[in-house]
C-alpha positions in Angstrom: 0.0 0.0 0.0 1.3 3.4 -0.9 -0.1 7.0 -0.9 0.9 9.3 -3.7 2.6 12.5 -2.4 -0.3 14.6 -3.7 -2.8 12.6 -1.5 -5.1 11.9 -4.4 -4.1 8.3 -5.2 -3.5 5.1 -3.3 -1.9 2.0 -4.8 -2.0 -1.7 -3.9 -0.2 -4.7 -5.1 -1.9 -8.1 -5.4 -1.4 -11.8 -5.5 -3.3 -11.8 -8.8 -0.1 -10.2 -10.3 -1.6 -6.7 -10.7 -1.4 -3.2 -9.3 -4.5 -1.2 -8.5 -4.7 2.5 -8.4 -7.4 3.9 -6.2 -8.9 7.4 -5.7 -8.1 8.0 -2.0 -11.1 10.2 -1.3 -13.8 8.2 -3.0 -12.3 4.7 -2.7 -13.1 4.1 -6.4 -10.8 1.9 -8.5 -9.1 4.2 -11.2 -7.2 1.5 -12.9 -5.8 -2.0 -12.7 -2.4 -2.7 -14.2 -1.8 -6.4 -15.0 2.0 -6.1 -14.8 3.9 -9.1 -13.4 4.7 -12.8 -13.7 4.1 -13.2 -10.0 2.4 -11.7 -7.0 3.1 -8.0 -6.4 4.6 -7.7 -2.9 5.4 -4.0 -2.6 4.5 -0.7 -4.1 5.8 2.9 -3.7 5.1 6.1 -5.5 8.0 8.2 -6.7 8.1 11.6 -5.1 7.6 13.4 -8.5 5.1 12.9 -11.2 2.5 10.1 -11.7 5.0 7.3 -11.3 4.8 4.1 -9.3 7.4 1.5 -8.5 6.4 -2.1 -7.7 8.3 -5.3 -6.7 7.3 -8.8 -7.3 7.8 -12.5 -6.6 9.1 -12.7 -10.2 12.3 -10.9 -8.8 11.7 -7.7 -10.8 11.1 -4.1 -9.8 9.2 -2.1 -12.4 8.2 1.6 -12.8 4.9 2.6 -14.3 3.1 5.7 -15.4 -0.1 5.4 -13.3 -2.4 7.3 -15.7 -1.6 5.3 -18.7 -0.5 2.0 -17.1 2.6 2.0 -19.3 5.7 0.3 -17.9 8.5 2.8 -18.2 11.3 0.4 -17.2 12.2 -2.7 -15.4 15.0 -3.1 -12.8 16.5 -6.6 -12.5 19.3 -7.7 -10.2 17.7 -9.7 -7.4 17.8 -13.5 -7.5 14.7 -13.9 -5.3 11.4 -12.1 -4.6 11.5 -8.3 -4.0 9.7 -7.9 -0.7 10.1 -4.3 0.3 11.1 -0.9 -1.1 11.6 2.7 -0.1 12.2 5.8 -2.2 14.2 8.8 -1.3 12.9 12.4 -1.8 15.2 12.7 -4.9 14.1 9.4 -6.6 16.6 6.8 -5.4 14.8 3.5 -5.0 16.0 1.0 -2.4 14.8 -2.6 -2.9 15.1 -5.5 -0.4 14.8 -9.1 -1.5 14.6 -12.6 -0.1 18.1 -13.0 -1.5 19.2 -10.9 1.6 20.4 -8.0 -0.5 19.5 -4.4 -0.7 19.8 -2.7 -4.1 19.9 1.0 -4.8 18.6 2.3 -8.1 19.1 5.9 -9.3 15.8 6.6 -10.9 16.6 10.3 -11.4 17.7 9.0 -14.8 15.1 7.4 -17.1 16.7 4.0 -17.3 17.3 3.4 -13.6 21.0 2.7 -12.9 21.9 0.0 -10.4 24.0 1.8 -7.9 25.4 -1.5 -6.5 
């Protein structure tokens, strides 16, 4: 579960392999993004724009445009499920996995560099 910084949107990940975007005030479903090859375990909005990051059992972290549902890019480095994430105020994504590693991704650039 994640709140967009503007307070208008909520996102949820699901075991049905999708992401849902909800209008926070009305509770209405705005869109469902069928995005992954496995359950979506974590979601977090980027601090700028209509962008959402999500992690999955399929070992990937993906960034989406929430209004169009378009996948902007995929970040792959974990060998097991991505369980948790946090995003800094300037757009660096930290992902944690069952592989017992934390990865940092510089998403201030459009392709998302693995920072090691």
